[in-house]
C-alpha positions in Angstrom: 0.0 0.0 0.0 1.4 3.4 -1.0 2.0 6.2 1.5 -1.0 8.3 0.4 -3.3 5.3 0.2 -2.2 4.2 3.7 -2.9 7.6 5.1 -6.3 7.7 3.5 -7.1 4.3 4.8 -6.1 5.2 8.4 -8.0 8.5 8.2 -11.1 6.9 6.8 -11.0 4.2 9.6 -10.7 6.9 12.3 -13.7 8.9 10.9 -15.9 5.8 10.3 -15.1 4.5 13.8 -15.6 7.8 15.6 -18.8 8.6 13.7 -20.6 5.3 14.1 -19.5 5.0 17.8 -21.0 8.4 18.5 -24.2 7.6 16.8 -24.5 4.3 18.7 -23.8 6.0 22.0 -26.3 8.8 21.4 -29.0 6.3 20.3 -28.3 4.0 23.2 -28.9 6.9 25.6 -32.2 8.0 24.0 -35.4 6.6 25.4 -37.3 4.6 22.7 -40.7 5.8 21.6 -43.0 6.5 18.6 -42.2 10.2 18.7 -38.5 9.6 18.1 -39.1 7.0 15.4 -41.7 9.2 13.7 -39.2 12.1 13.6 -36.4 9.9 12.2 -38.7 8.5 9.5 -39.9 12.0 8.4 -36.5 13.7 8.3 -34.7 10.7 6.9 -37.3 10.4 4.0 -36.6 14.1 3.1 -32.9 13.6 3.4 -32.9 10.5 1.2 -35.0 12.3 -1.4 -32.5 15.2 -1.6 -29.4 13.0 -1.5 -30.7 11.3 -4.7 -29.5 14.4 -6.6 -25.8 14.9 -5.8 -23.7 17.6 -7.6 -20.1 16.7 -8.6 -17.3 19.0 -7.4 -14.4 20.3 -9.5 -11.7 18.3 -7.8 -13.6 15.2 -6.8 -16.4 14.4 -4.4 -19.9 15.8 -4.5 -22.3 18.0 -2.5 -26.1 17.8 -1.9 -28.7 20.1 -0.5 -29.3 17.9 2.6 -27.9 20.4 5.1 -31.0 22.5 5.8 -33.0 19.3 6.3 -30.5 17.7 8.7 -30.1 21.0 10.5 -33.9 21.3 10.9 -34.0 17.8 12.3 -31.2 18.8 14.8 -33.0 22.0 16.0 -36.4 20.4 16.3 -35.6 16.8 17.4 -32.0 16.6 18.6 -28.7 14.9 17.4 -30.1 11.3 17.4 -32.8 12.1 14.8 -30.5 14.4 12.8 -27.7 11.7 12.9 -29.9 8.9 11.7 -31.5 11.2 9.0 -28.0 12.0 7.7 -26.9 8.3 7.8 -30.0 7.2 5.9 -29.4 9.9 3.3 -25.8 8.9 2.8 -26.5 5.1 2.6 -29.8 5.1 0.7 -29.9 8.4 -1.2 -26.3 8.7 -2.5 -26.0 4.9 -2.6 -28.9 4.6 -5.0 -28.0 7.6 -7.1 -24.2 7.0 -7.6 -22.1 3.9 -7.8 -20.0 4.4 -4.7 -18.1 1.7 -2.8 -19.6 0.7 0.5 -16.8 2.0 2.6 -17.1 5.5 1.0 -20.8 5.5 1.9 -20.0 4.5 5.5 -17.3 7.2 5.6 -19.8 9.8 4.3 -22.4 8.8 6.8 -19.9 8.9 9.7 -18.5 12.3 8.8 -22.1 13.7 8.7 -22.7 12.3 12.2 -19.5 14.1 13.3 -20.7 17.3 11.7 -24.1 16.9 13.5 -22.4 16.2 16.8 -20.1 19.2 16.5 -23.0 21.5 15.6 -25.0 20.2 18.6 -22.2 20.7 21.1 -21.7 24.3 19.9 -25.4 24.9 19.9 -25.9 23.7 23.5 -22.8 25.4 24.8 -24.2 28.7 23.5 -27.5 28.2 25.2 -29.5 26.6 22.4 -32.5 24.4 23.2 -34.8 22.2 21.1 -37.3 24.3 19.2 -40.9 23.6 20.5 -44.2 25.3 20.0 -43.3 27.8 22.7 -39.5 28.3 22.4 -37.0 29.6 20.0 -33.2 29.3 19.7 -30.6 32.1 20.3 -29.5 33.7 17.0 -25.8 33.4 17.6 -26.1 29.8 18.7 -27.8 29.0 15.4 -25.2 30.7 13.3 -22.2 29.2 15.3 -23.6 25.7 15.2 -24.3 25.9 11.4 -20.7 27.1 10.9 -19.4 24.2 13.0 -21.4 21.7 10.9 -20.1 23.3 7.6 -16.4 23.3 8.7 -16.4 19.7 10.0 -18.4 18.4 7.0 -16.3 20.1 4.3 -12.9 19.7 6.0 -13.5 16.0 6.5 -14.4 15.5 2.9 -11.5 17.7 1.7 -9.0 15.8 3.8 -10.1 12.5 2.3 -9.8 13.8 -1.3 -6.5 15.5 -0.4 -5.0 12.3 0.9 -6.0 10.6 -2.3 -4.6 13.4 -4.5 -1.5 13.9 -2.4 -2.1 17.6 -1.7 -3.0 19.9 1.2 -6.4 19.5 2.8 -6.6 23.3 3.1 -5.9 23.8 -0.5 -8.4 21.2 -1.5 -11.0 22.9 0.8 -10.3 26.3 -0.8 -10.9 24.9 -4.3 -13.9 22.7 -3.5 -15.7 24.5 -0.7 -14.7 28.0 0.1 -17.2 29.4 -2.3 -20.0 27.4 -0.6 -19.7 29.0 2.9 -22.2 31.9 2.1 -24.6 29.4 0.6 -24.5 27.2 3.7 -25.1 30.2 6.0 -28.1 31.2 3.7 -29.4 27.7 4.0 -29.2 27.9 7.8 -32.2 30.2 7.9 -34.1 27.8 5.8 -33.3 24.9 8.2 -34.4 27.0 11.1 -37.7 27.9 9.4 -38.3 24.2 8.6 -37.7 23.3 12.3 -40.0 26.0 13.4 -42.8 25.1 11.0 -42.5 21.4 11.9 -43.1 22.2 15.6 -45.5 25.1 15.2 -47.7 23.7 12.5 -47.1 20.1 11.2 -45.0 17.9 9.1 -46.9 18.6 5.9 -46.1 22.3 6.0 -42.4 21.5 5.8 -42.9 20.1 2.4 -43.5 23.6 1.0 -39.8 24.3 1.6 -38.7 21.7 -0.9 -39.4 24.2 -3.7 -36.7 26.7 -2.5 -34.4 23.8 -2.0 -35.0 22.8 -5.6 -34.1 26.3 -6.7 -30.9 26.2 -4.6 -30.0 22.8 -6.2 -30.6 24.2 -9.7 -28.3 27.2 -8.9 -25.5 24.9 -7.6 -25.8 22.6 -10.6 -25.6 25.6 -13.0 -22.5 26.8 -11.3 -20.8 23.4 -11.5 -21.9 23.0 -15.1 -20.5 26.4 -15.9 -17.1 25.4 -14.5 -17.1 22.2 -16.5 -18.0 24.0 -19.7 -15.2 26.5 -19.0 -12.7 23.7 -19.0 -14.4 22.1 -22.1 -14.0 25.4 -24.0 -10.3 25.6 -23.1 -9.8 22.0 -24.3 -11.6 22.9 -27.5 -9.3 25.8 -28.1 -6.3 23.5 -27.6 -7.7 21.0 -30.0 -8.2 23.7 -32.6 -4.5 24.5 -32.5 -3.4 20.8 -32.6 -5.7 20.1 -35.6 -3.4 22.3 -37.7 -0.4 20.1 -37.0 -0.8 16.3 -36.9 2.6 15.9 -35.3 1.4 17.6 -32.1 -1.7 15.4 -31.6 -2.5 14.9 -27.9 0.5 17.1 -27.0 -1.6 19.4 -24.8 -3.3 16.5 -23.1 0.0 14.9 -22.2 1.3 18.3 -21.1 -1.7 18.8 -18.8 -1.3 15.4 -17.1 2.5 15.8 -16.5 2.1 19.4 -15.4 -0.6 18.6 -12.8 1.5 15.7 -11.5 4.7 17.8 -11.3 2.9 20.6 -9.5 1.7 18.0 -6.9 5.2 16.7 -6.6 6.5 20.2 -5.9 3.6 20.6 -3.3 2.3 23.7 -5.0 -1.1 25.0 -3.8 -4.2 23.8 -5.5 -5.0 27.3 -6.9 -1.5 27.5 -8.4 -1.8 24.0 -9.8 -5.1 24.9 -11.4 -3.6 27.9 -13.2 -0.7 25.7 -14.4 -3.2 23.1 -15.7 -5.0 25.7 -17.8 -1.7 27.1 -19.1 -0.6 23.5 -20.0 -3.7 23.0 -22.1 -3.4 26.3 -23.9 0.4 26.8 -24.0 0.5 26.7 -27.8 -2.6 28.8 -28.4 -0.5 31.5 -29.9 0.4 29.3 -32.9 -3.0 30.2 -34.3 -1.2 33.4 -35.4 1.7 31.5 -37.2 1.6 30.7 -40.9 0.7 27.0 -41.6 3.7 26.8 -44.0 6.0 27.4 -41.1 4.3 25.1 -38.7 4.2 22.2 -41.2 7.6 22.8 -42.8 9.3 19.4 -43.5 12.9 20.6 -43.0 14.7 23.0 -40.7 13.5 26.6 -40.2 15.4 29.7 -41.3 16.4 32.4 -38.9 13.5 34.6 -40.2 11.0 31.7 -39.7 12.3 31.1 -36.1 11.8 34.8 -35.4 8.1 34.3 -36.4 7.7 31.1 -34.3 9.1 32.9 -31.3 6.2 35.4 -31.4 3.6 32.7 -30.4 4.0 33.2 -26.6 3.2 36.8 -27.1 0.3 36.1 -29.4 -1.1 33.5 -26.9 -0.8 36.0 -24.0 -2.7 38.7 -26.1 -5.5 36.2 -26.8 -5.9 35.0 -23.3 -5.6 38.3 -21.4 -9.0 39.2 -22.9 -10.5 36.3 -20.8 -10.5 37.4 -17.1 -10.4 33.8 -15.8 -7.3 33.0 -17.9 -5.3 36.1 -17.1 -2.9 34.3 -14.7 -2.5 31.4 -17.1 -1.6 33.8 -19.9 1.5 35.0 -17.9 2.7 31.4 -17.7 2.2 30.9 -21.4 4.1 34.1 -22.2 7.1 32.9 -20.2 7.2 29.1 -20.9 10.1 29.5 -23.4 12.3 31.4 -21.0 15.5 29.6 -19.9 16.7 29.3 -16.3 20.0 30.9 -17.3 18.3 33.9 -18.9 19.0 33.0 -22.6 15.3 32.2 -23.4 12.6 34.4 -25.0 10.6 36.6 -25.1 11.7 38.5 -22.0 15.1 37.1 -21.2 13.9 36.3 -17.7 16.3 34.4 -15.4 16.1 31.9 -12.5 13.3 32.6 -9.9 12.1 35.6 -11.9 10.5 33.1 -14.2 7.1 32.0 -12.8 7.2 28.5 -11.3 4.4 27.4 -13.6 6.3 28.5 -16.7 9.4 26.6 -15.5 7.3 23.5 -15.2 5.9 23.9 -18.6 9.3 24.5 -20.1 10.6 21.1 -18.8 7.5 19.2 -19.8 7.2 20.9 -23.2 10.8 20.0 -24.0 10.4 16.4 -22.9 7.2 15.9 -25.0 8.7 17.6 -28.0 11.9 15.5 -28.0 10.0 12.2 -27.5 7.6 13.0 -30.4 8.3 12.6 -34.1 8.7 15.8 -36.1 8.8 16.3 -39.9 12.5 17.0 -39.8 13.6 14.3 -37.3 12.6 11.1 -35.6 11.5 10.9 -32.0 14.2 10.6 -29.3 14.0 7.7 -26.9 12.8 8.4 -23.3 16.3 7.6 -22.0 18.0 10.0 -24.4 15.5 12.8 -23.5 16.0 12.2 -19.7 19.7 12.4 -20.1 19.3 15.7 -22.0 17.1 17.2 -19.2 19.6 16.2 -16.6 22.4 17.7 -18.6 20.6 21.0 -19.0 19.3 21.2 -15.4 20.4 24.4 -13.8 21.1 26.0 -17.3 18.1 25.7 -19.6 15.9 24.2 -17.0 15.2 24.7 -13.2 17.0 21.8 -11.5 14.3 21.2 -8.9 11.6 21.1 -11.5 13.6 18.5 -13.6 14.0 16.4 -10.4 10.3 16.5 -9.6 9.3 15.7 -13.2 11.7 12.7 -13.3 10.0 11.4 -10.2 6.7 11.7 -12.0 8.0 9.8 -15.0 9.4 7.0 -12.7 5.9 6.6 -11.2 4.3 6.5 -14.7 6.8 3.9 -15.8 6.3 1.7 -12.7 
């Protein structure tokens, strides 16, 4: 078992053990009765219904709109009812809607129990009581407990994904969940109202709140679809460039895979790695502005033709700076032909003045170009290319990037 897999296994066992032990302990200490069973059946049914529609996240995992329902169960009926509602949603709702391994379902159920427990402890410590027909809960206790639920829930999931991806849990949380905090807090009021209506009117009145939940689900889904479409458009632009040159087929795809793995090896932040990923996909976009006769020339280029080829980083930057979301990636594309010794182009940047993403792209671009066939030469072997990278480390290339990239290659070869 590899290091990251072992850490993930240990972490998952701890979460599953802690979550299920807490749920058993809470259940054991609760007097049985029809009222408790009725509440579990009602809130669990709603949770399962919502969990049937999970929304995929950009870097793995998924979210649902079950929080306001589980939170309403917590405020109106306590942690036992909320815990079982969450577990039923995780095992039955997500289990029916997605093909997820059994231990992942049990992990998800356990981390939801931990989230409910954390929220309940904070709520009680701040003077919160169960909502009844004649009582309300303190405002600050409601907000603080909802925040506790959100943080435990999202950080537990982020940590699991981060162990799998070999990156920082905090970085994974920022990419996957930071944007969701205001939405969670907005859903807190919905959960409070559902608990209030459940106790003040009846269970059937709560069903009217499924409509605003559906609207929230639709907004989440649109946002995630927009992010996926954004990446699809970027990949389509790269494909348009590669379609002009059959010798560079799949070049951007390989660049993207190697760049992401090298960024992880260097332990760069998720946000930085995401920018590098976009830059890897589009690093040759500037070749749109280069004459086809030069790109497809069957023999060596003249000095004049090389001068035109060297304009493609600048052309790429000019194209992408017009798209706000790709502004940072455009800077890497502009500098990916710089050399560590300052003899590159177009800006003659040197050493650490070259952005780390551009230094990564320079190494990977050189490797893929040398191991690919070109009209004027056959492909070099992997060994020849690796020897070339080692020889030029510290001169043309950043030595630590070369070292990290070679580790990535070794893992791919294993």
